N, C-alpha and C positions, 0 to 999 in steps of 0.2 A: 210709747210706741213710735212717736215721731221725734226726730232729732230736735226740732224747733218746738219749744214748749207752747207758744201761742197758737201754733197750728193744732197741736194736740188738744189744747183746752177749748179753743173757740171755733175751729173750722172742721174738725173731723167727726164730731159727735152730733147727730141730728136725729130727732124723733119724727115719726110720720105726722103727728098732729101739727108739728111746727111747719112742715111743708104745706099742709092743707091750709093752715091759718095765713101763711104768707101768699101762696100762689092762687088759692081759691078766689079771694077778693080781686086779685089782679085779672084773672080770667073773666070774672063777672064784669069788671069795669070795662074791659075791651068789648065784651059782648053787648053791653048797654050802649057803648059808643057806636057800635055797628048799627044797633036798632035806631039810633038817633040820626043816622045818615038819611037824608031825604030821598036819595036815589035808590035806597034799598028797601024792599018789602020784607016782611017778617019771614016769608018763605025763603027768600034769597039769603037772608042772614043765616037761617037755619042750614041751608045748603053749604054756605061758605064756612060756617062753624064746623060742620061735619067733615068738610074737605080738610080743614085744619087738623082735626083729630086723625083723619086718615094719613095726612102728611106726616104727623108725628110718628106713626108706626114705622115709616121708612127712615125718618131721622133717628129714631130709637135704634134701629138695626145698624145704621151707618156709624152712629156714635159708639155703640157698644163694640162693634167690630174694629173700627179704625182709630178711634180716639181712646176709649177706655182700655183697649188692649195694646196700645202702642208700646214699642220696645224702647226704653230709655237708652241713651248713649252710654256705653261702658265708661265708668269713672266720673260721670256727671251726677253729683249728689242732688243738684236741683231737679234734674229730670227724674231721678230715682224717687225723690220725695214727692214730686208732682204725680208721677205714675202711681205711687202707693196711695196718695191721698184720693185721687180720682177713682181708682177701682181696685188697685192691688190689695188694699187693706180689706176689702170685702171678700176677695178670694182667699186671703189668708185667715180671715175670721168670719166665715159665712153665717155664723149663728149669733154674732154680736148684734143685739137689737138696736144699739146706738149707731151702727154703721151700715144700715141697710137702705137708707134713702140718700139721695145725692146731697153732698155738702152745699150749702147755699151759695158760697162763692163760686163754685163750679156751675151751678144752675144759672146764676146771674150772668156769668161770662158767656155761656151758651145762648141764653136769651138775647143778649146784646148782639152776639155774632150772627145769630139767625134773624133777629128782628129788624136790624137796619137794612140789610139787603132785601128782605121781604117787603119792607115798607117802600123802598125805592122801586121794586118791581111791580107791586100791586097798586101803589098810590094810596093816598090817605083815605079814600072811600072804601076800598075793599079790604084794606089791611086789618082793621080792628076785629071783625068777626073771625077771620082766618087765624089771626094770632091768638085770639081767645080759644079757638079750637086746639091750636098747638099746645097752649099751656094746659088746657084740660086733658089733652092726651098725655102730657108729661105727668100730671097728677095721677092719671090712670096707671101709668107705668110705675111710678114710685110706690104708690099704695099697693098695687098688684105685687110688686117685687117684695115688699114687706110681708104681705099676706102669704106669698109662696113659701117664704122661709119660716114664718112664725104662727100661722093660723092653719087649722085643720081645713082641708079642701073638701067641700061637700058636693061640688058639681063636677061634671065631666070636663068642662073647660078648665076649672081650677086644678083638677088632677093632671090634665095634660100640660098645663103651664108649669106645675111643680116638677113633673117627670122630665120635661125638656130642660128646664133650668138646672135641675140637679145633675142631669147628664152632662150639661155644659160645665158645671162646677167640678165634678168629681171624675169625669171620664173623658170628655171631649171638649177641652177649652177652645178648640179652633172650630167648633160647630155650635149650632143652636144659639144664635145671638139674639133672636127675638124673645122677649119676655112676655109681652102682652099677646103677641100673635106669631105663629110660625110662617106666615105668608112669605115674608121676604127671605127666609131661609130657603124656601123652595125656589123662589125666583133666582137667588144668587147661588144656589146649590151648596148651601152649608147645612142642609138638613141631613138626617141619617137615613140611609136607604133601608136599613133594618137594624134592629137592636133586640136580639133574642133575650138577652139577660138584662132586664130593665131594673134589677134591684140596685138601687143606689142609696147612698147614705142619707137617710131621711129621719128627721127628729120631729 
């Protein structure tokens, strides 16, 4: 699928349990680090953690809209491969169970790009619980994304997430960028005013 064999073999195929095994303990470590801050109460750590989860929903929207859907420069094989690795492969093969969660190299790059400025802005005291929440939000996103494509949705929230995401995939690629929540699509006006025919390709 990829022109570079090591990208195909080692970077493009990821299962949801691998994401949970890698990032779950990291989120827990930062949360414990926050609880060990003498200036933070348990209640304040909880608020900061939830603030991180909420901040993830905005980051999820921005990444999906402006990074995952970036247009590579014509003729640039590197940009084309990068675009395909980050998100294009998922749009081309939306039912491939090995390509529904974020490749670890992409997740690490995003974590570093977000983590260092966040640490500088919040300081070492407030950073750990907020970053723990961001990572937990990312896990929520990746596992929700997998479930939307591969598991039967039994709740109203799950059915709404699947409907919106499938409309994004199969009918409106320039709309409905929120996977876990539609809030930011309403804020940035990328929601759908009305969709009378909501029958989309669902398996």
